[in-house]
N, C-alpha and C positions, 0 to 999 in steps of 0.2 A: 449349493447348485443352483436354484432357481437361480437367485439373480447372476451369475455367469451364461447361465443360459439364454436366459434376457439380454443381456449385453452382447454374443455373439450371434444370436436369432437376431440381431437386430439387424446389426454389420453387413448381417448377407442378406438379408431385405433388402437393405438400402441395395446392396452391388446390383443383385439381380432387377429391382424397378429399374435403376441409368441403365442397363443394357437390355432390356427388354421396352418398358413403357417411355421413358426418357428417347431413345435411341428410334421408337416409331413416333415420337411425336419431333424429333428430330427433319428423319428421312422425309415420313408419310404426309405430316401434317406445315411444319414450317418451310420444308423443303432448305434448309439450310444447302449451302453452296460455296464451295470455298473460292471461288473464281468471281466471287460479287464483290462487287465496289464498298468498303468500309470506311467510315468517318475518319478514322485513325492516319488513314492515307489521302482521303481525300482534303481534308483541314489541315494537315499537321503541321503544329503550330509550334511544337515544343513546350507548350505550355500545359493546356489543357489535351488537347490532343495530340498523344504517342503511341505511336504503335509499338503493343510490347509481348513479349514473351506471355505464352499461353500459363505457362506456372508462374510467373510474378503476378498475370491480374488474376488469376483463382488465389495466390495470396492478401492480395490487396482485398478481392470482390467478397473471399469468406468471412474478413477479420470484419470487413467494412459490417454487414448484415448481420454479422453475432452480435459482436457487444455485450452486453449482459441481460438484453432478452431473452436468450433461451439458458439461461440462470436463474432469472427472476423469478419468470414466469411459470416454469416447470416447480420450482422451489415453494411458491407459493402453493401454486394449481393441488398437489401434492396434500394438499389436507381433505382434500376428498376421496383417497383411496388413492394407490398408486396407479390401478390400473385402466381408471377413464382417462388419466394423462398417457400413460402411455400411448394406448391405443388410440388418442386425436394425434399424438405427435408423430407415431409412426403412419397412419394413412392421411393425415392431414400433410404430410411434409410433403409422398409420393405423388399424390393425387391432384391437391389443392397448393401447397405451396411453391414447389418447384417449377410446376406449369405457370404461375404466376409470374414469376422472378425471370424464367427463360421466354416469357411472354411478351413483359415488357421491354427484353434486353433485346430480343429479335426486331420490335416494332419499333424501338429507338433507334436501333443500326442502320433500318431502312428508310431514316427519317433525317440522317445527317446526323444522328449524336441527338438528338433534338431530347428536353426531356416528357416525362409523362404529360406534363402540363401543355407544352405546347403543342407537341401531336394531339390534342385533344380538339386544339385549339381548330383545326386541321381536318380532324378524322367527325367531328361533331359540329362543333359552332362556336367562335372564338367568345362568349358569354361562357361559356365552358371550362374556357381556358381560365379567365378572369375566378372565375369560382374555384378551380382545381389551384393556382396557385396563392389563390386565400387561405384553403384547407390546410395545404405543403407549408406556405407562413407559421400558421398559427402550429401545429405539428410540430417543425424545425425546433422552432424555439422551446419549445418544452422539453424537448427531446438535449436540446444545448444545456438550459439550465440544471434538467435531473443527471446526466450524464455529466456534466460538472462535481454537482454533488455528491454520485457514486462515486466516483474517483475520489474525491477529495477525503470522502467516511474510509473508505479501504485505505487510505496511505493513514489516517487517523487509529483504525483500526488495526492494520499490522504495517506498522513504521518499517518493519524489514524489506517490504516489496519496494517500496520509495528510490529507492538507488537503480535498481534492473529497471523502473521505467521510464525514468529519464536519463541515463546513461544510451535506452536503445535512440534516443533522438541526435545525438551525435553522432552515434555511431551509423543510423542509419543514412546518415547525409554523405559517409566517406563511403559505404556499401553502395549507394546513389551514384558516385562518380565513378569509381571503381567497374561500376558493370554499363553506365553509359558514356561515360569519358575513354575508359582505359579500353573498353572492350573486354575485360576478365569476365567467364563463366560466371554467372549471377550464384551458382552454387559454394561454391570455396568461400566469398564474403560474408554470404546469407550463414555458413557453418562456424566462421570466426564468430560471428557478429552472436550467433545463439549460445557458442559456448563464453563469452567474453559477459552476457547477462545472467548464464547461470552460474558463473561465478563471479557474479553481482548477489545473486540470490543468498548459496551458502556465506558468503563472507559475512552480509549482513543479519544473517537468522546466528549467527553465530558470536559474531563483537557487535556490541551495543553501542558503540560510539562511532556503526559503518550506518547506521540506520536515522534516517534524516529525520528528526522530529524538528517541527517548527513549533515557537511556544506562542501561547496569550500574548495584546499585547494592546495597550489602549491608544485611542486618539481621540481628541475632542469629548471624551468622556462615556464613549462604547468601546468596549470589549473587541477587537477582532481575534477571532478563534483561528486555532487551525485549518478548520475546512471553505474557512473564508479565504484566507491565504492560501492553500493552495488550489481554490475554483477558480480566484484571479489568476496563477501565475498557467492556468491549466487553458486560459481563456487568452490568452498573451501566445501562446504556444499555436493556438488554431488559428488565431491570425496569422502568425507565418506560413503554417499549413496550407492555409486557403492560399496565400497570393503566393508562394513559390513554385517555381516550376514543376507539376506533380510528378516530375521522375525522379527530383533531386529530394524530396523530404516523404511524400504523403507514397509512393508507391513501392520506393527500400524498406519504408519504416512497417509496412503491412505484409513485406515480403517476408521480412524478418519474422516478426510477428507470427507468422503463418507458421513457420519453423517449432517456433516454442511451444505452439498451442497445435500443431498437430503431436510436438512430444508428451503434450500437456495429456492426451487424449491415449495418445499407448501404454503411457506411465498410466492412467486409471484400467483401461483393458486387462493390462497385465499383475497390475495391483487386485482387481476384482478375482482373478486368475487367483495369486496368491493366495488373497485374506479366503477363498474358497476350499482351496486346496491343503492349506499348509497353516491356517490360523485354527483353535481348536475351535469347535463351536459354528467353522463357517463364518460366512459371511449372509446370514435370511434377511427376508427385509420384512424387517419389523413394522413396518406399518401397516393397517389394514386395504384389505385389497379396493375394496369399496368403504365410503363412508357418506350416508346421506346428510347425519343429522349434525352439524357443525356448529361451534355456540358463535352468534355474531356474522354468520357468513351470509352471504348472498345466496341464492339454490344454483346446483350445481350446470341445471339450463338456463338459462344460456351462458352462464358465467364462464363455466370452462372455457367456453371457444375463445372468450374476450382474455382472460386471466393467462391463459399460453395464445401467444402472438409467435415472437421468435421461436424457432423451433418448428411448427406447424405453417401457418403461414403469416406475415407480417407485411405489412401497405408500406413501413419504410425501407422494405426490398425494390420497392419497384423505383424508387428515389436512385438509391445506388444503381441498379441495372441501368435506368437510362441516365442519369447525370456525370457516372464517372465511369464506370464500363464502358458502354458504349462507344464514351469516344477513345476510348485505350485497344477494343479488341482489333486482334492482328489482322486474323481470319474470321467470315462467318461464323465456319463451322467450330469454332472456336466455343459456340454459345455454347452447347449441351452442356461438356465440361465448366462451365462459369456459372451459367446460369443455373442450371437442372444440380450438377452434381455440386455445387453449391450448397444448396441449399439442404440437399440429401445429408451431406456434411453437418450440417446445423442440425439437422433433425438428430443426427447422430448423437450427438454432441447434449443434446436436451435429454436424449433417453439415459447419457451416465449421468444426468444432474437429475433425475427422479432414483436412479439406483445408490447415488450417491449419498442423497437425503431419504430415503429408504430402507436402507440397508448400510451404506458407511457410518451415518447418527448412531448405529447401534453397534456399532465397533466401541466408542472412544465419543465422550460429547461432556464438553462441562455444562453444568449444568446453570440456570438460572435460580435465580436467591427459592421463589418460591413456586410452586405451580400447583396445580389441581390433576386426580389422579382417582378418577373414579366417583368411590365412597369419601375420598381424602385430599385431602389438600397436605402437601408434603415439602418441608421446608429445609434448606437447607442452611446451616446461618457457620459461614466460612471465616469467624470473626476470631480463631482459636491463638494459643500462641503459638502456632505453626506446627505443633503434633498433636495436635487433637481438633479433630473433625466433631461438630455440633449439628444432630438433625431431630425434627420433629412430624408429627400425626399429628393435624387436626380434623374432625370429623366437617362435614361439606353444611351437616344436617341438621337440625336440633334433634336432640333426645339422649337416652342414656347408653353408653355403651361400654358393654365389655370389656378387658383385652381379649384380643384373638392373638393366634401365633401365623401373624400374615410376615415373618421377617425372619430372618435369622442372620447371626454374626459369625463371618467367618474369618479366621484369624489367618498369619500369615504361613503357618503350619499345615493348614489346609484341615481345623476341627474347626464345627461349626455349634454354636451354643441359639439357641432358640432364643427369637425376641417376644415377649408378653406387647403387642400395642398397646397403648394406653392414651386417651384423651391429654392430649397438651403435656405429653410426657417429650423430655428430652433425653436422647441415647448420645454417646459420643462412639467414635474411632479414633484407633491409636492409627499412626501411618504404618502402609501394609495392611491394616485392613479394610474389610469389607463386609457390605450390610446384602444379604440375599432378599431379596423383594420378590412379590409373588410374580413381578414381570421383569423384572433387569436385576442389574446391580448397582451400587454406589459404591465406590471405594476411595479409598483418601490413599494417595500412591504416595510414590517415595520423596518424590518432589516435593508433598505438602499441597499438593494442588487435588480439588476433589471429581470426580469421574464419573459419569452417568454410561452404562451399557443396556446394550437390551430394548425391546419394547418401550420403557419410562426415557430412554432416552429421546427418542421417537416424540412419544407422546409430551414431553418438557417442551420440547418445542410448539407441536401442533395441537397444542390445548385446544386454544380457541384461535379465530381470524384476529382477533385482535395480537394475541401472542405470534401468531406469524405472518402477520401484513405488513412489519416494520422494513424498510429498507436493506435497514444491517441486520434484521433476523433471518431474512432468504439469503443473502450474499453469508451472510454466518454460517447458516447451514449446510449450503452447497462449499463453502470452503473446511469447514472441518468434518463433512465426511468423505469428499475427496481425499484429502490428505491423512484420512485414516487408512483408505486405499492405498494411497503412495507407501506408507512407513509400512503399508505390509511384504514390498520388499526389499526391507532391511533399512530402509532412508529415514533418517533423522524426523521424529514428529515436526520438529522447529520450522527445519528445511523444507518438508515436505508441505507446511498449513504456507509459508513464506511463497513456496511455486504457487499452488494454486492462488493466491492472492495477488499477486501478479498475474497471473493468467485471466484475472476476471479485471484487474486493472489494465490489461492490456487491451482486452477484448475493448473494454468501455470508452481507449482511449484514440482506440482505431476509427470506432463509432463517432466519438465525438470530431475528429479531428474533419473526417468525410464527413459530416451531417455540415459543417462551419461550411465545407464547400459546397455542397448541396444549395444552402440556404444563401451562399451568394448569386449561383444559379438563378437563384427563384427570385430574387430582388434586384438582379437584373432584368428578369424578363419581363416581373412587373415594373422595372422602371422605362422599360425599354419601351411599354405598353402605352404608359403614362406619359413619357418625355420629361424625363425627371434624369437631366443629363446627369450631375453628380452622383448621382448611381448606378450608372449604367458602365463606369471601371470596376475593375476589380478589388483596388483600393475601397472607394466608397463604400460598396454592397458589403464587404466583408466589413469592414466597420459597422455599418449599422446592423451586423448578424450578431455578431457580437455584443456591440455594444447593449442591443435588445436583450439578449441571454443574458447578459452580467445584470442587469436591471432586476430583467425578472428572478432569477437568483439570488439577486438582494434583500425584496421587499422581504419582509415578516410574513408568517400567514397570519387570517384574521386570528386576532383574539391576542397575539403576540403581540411586544414591544420590538423595536431595535437593537435595545439592553441585549433580549432572549433570543429574539429570532434572525434577525438577521442573516445570511446566508442559506433559510429555505425557503425560499421563496420558491427552487423547484418545484415542492411539495403542493404549491396552490393549485393547480392545474394538474399533477401528476393523475389524479381520480380518470379524467376525462381521456387518459391518452390511451389507455386499451381499448375500448371503442373507438374512439378517432382512427387511432389505428390501423384498425381492421374493416372501418367503414374507407378508409383509404385504399383498401386490397380492394376489395369490393367494385372502388373507382375506376382503378388500373384494370383492372377486369373487362372493367367495362367498355376503355377502351379499345383494349384487346377484340372487341366480341367486335364492335364494330370496324376493325381494321381489317377482320376477316367475313363478314357482312359484306363489305364495300368488295370483297373479291369474288364473292359467293361459294368460299371454301369451310369448310365444315367447321359450327362453331357447338357442337352441343359438349365438347370436353369441357371449352368456357362457362357456356348459360350456366349449367347446373353449380359449380362454385363461385361463379359471380351471383347470382341470385343469393349461397347461403351468406356469402359476405359482407350483400347490402342490407339483408333482411336480421341474421338473427344479431351483428352489433346498434343496426338502432333499438332493436328493444330492447338490448340489456341498456342502452340509454335512457332511454324510456323510463325504464324500471329503476336508474340513480336517480333520473329527476324527480320520479315519487309520482309520477301519472299512472301507473298501475297498479294502485292500490295498495301500494308496499311503502313505505316511510322513505324519504331519499332527500335530496339535497332541497328541495324545497322546503320539505317539514324540519328539515336543521338548520334550517334560515341561512345555510349557504348559497348563498344568493349570485355569489361569483361562481359558485358552478356550473350554476340556474342559467344564468345569461350565457358562456362557452358553450355549454353543452343543448341549450336553444338552437344557436349562432349555426353549432355543426349538422344539425339535423336539419334546418332550414337549409342551407347550405346544397346539404345532400340532394333532397327533395326535388329543388331545383333544379339540380343538373339532371336526376333519373328524369325529370319531368321533362324536361330539355331533350333527353335521349329520348324516351318513347315518343314525346310528337315526332321527332325528326326520322324515326327506325322507318318506320314503310315506304318513305319514301331514298330512303339509300340502298336500298338491297342490290347488288350487281351495280353500283357507282361508285366510281373512282373518285378520292379525293382531289383537289386541286392540285398540281405539281409545285414544288418547290423552285425557289427561283437559281438562276444560275448559279453555278460556282463562282465565287468573287475570284476576277485576273489575281494568280500570285500564288494561288493555290498548288499543289502544296510550297511550304513554305523553309518547313525544316528538316535536316534529315538526322532524329537523332539516333 
């Protein structure tokens, strides 16, 4: 019942927050005006600036900001217990994240859709603009490299997800044409597209020949893995998503995905209810409430605030708010729904991720071969003839151990026989039998699969930081846990797993294509400042964005060769992304703070979050660098991370110093006006 109460209570809290704090901010602080001019109509070019229905733009914005962030972050942070993660997600998203997203969106709207970097140049000074854009370029390069790897890894782990994800792209183009060229209501084609995607998921889960698997091949002595092939294919897609008109591919794809994602959220909530009320034993939280000591983990403070970014607050969101959404919003008052509402929806997704990893995993989990459980290491050797499952107990410490009754064997007829656990003794299970452990159940099911349930299933995934820290482990924990909830509704587990995998891949894909477009804007802004004409065009800027990300993704990590590590380059700089992303949020808050201060408007609701998001990630970065007494990148010899981390910290300190120096002189002093609109605008009516 606890799990269901958390899900419903969180949903109610978010609804109340939207209609109270969100409404107060929109009406009394930001003073949104339905009659105000908006960039999508002032500069309508049919390419990037396109007036868009509120529901469609919500789909684009929500799916773009979500990505895998609210999945990967919470799925790792619960290693410190579910309560700290839940509290940070709930109150962080309401009072910090949603305020950040709404602020960046409104400030950009009132500056003709300029990105937050461009706005910083006018509100603070031109040097800050260059510094901001450099940070954005580095952050977006990491996003593109790592998200390509994430999606490719999902395709490799869950091949049943491939068909639906790629099918969504041509379907989205058809939906875009029907909406914008034929004038059809967006709901009908979007629902048809959703049914097509669901059909693809079900068919691929049931028929292996529809699972589009790429085989490895060799070129010039190098083995090209499926992950590399998928990553390259995704970057080709990103190029077209960046240069095509926003209404033709990016917008409708995100809109269709929003239907799939909302369906996924609905299934998860209903699944939690079904598991709570109709499953024997319910769906209790099998993770500890708070866990302060974790093997190999950094301290919970400040790393909880860095590990969970999307879902609570993320600097990447300011790029979406000011990069694409501000250029498409058709009415200024839509900003509350788009900016504040999308962030709360993402927060609710993060809550469901926490529940999937802390309760859903307890229903059914495929075990790792060996893991540690308190005084014992417990291993499953699934090498049998398909009729028996072998497992063993091993003491963690030296000493004599007498056999003791710590488990029992449960036969299919329900009878139980105690097992005297002894050092290095191997036990076996027949199909349909279970071993009842002191903190869970190990079952050898009728399909010949080893299955864990209960607290031991969570411990299997979260015993140590290294066990829970890999991208595959974090994504897999959510997919399995969420699929268990969905399966409680009577949906076959294979279909449920495929659906959740498509959910993750679709989130990541929308972030990937939006990030490419955002990187194009950043490069064009930098190129215009430096007068590099070839990079001011959309094709030149996009080629550089995709090319730089592909190079970073291809480079093998330190210690690996091109033969063993090619395609894993996104992992090289991934450790700095968490702190960098949160620092970016602090810098975006600083820009919004200057906007309000120049107009002598209240700033208290921004000042606190701004200081928090500038200070906490900065100290997290110093901890990782190894300058606060703990072993970090410097001590480990990871000098590439040291260089990148020092550069990020130096740029932040420089920007903050510029702001502090200017602050006393800008109170009540408006920034310079934007130049007059070019002749000929608006030029398109889409």
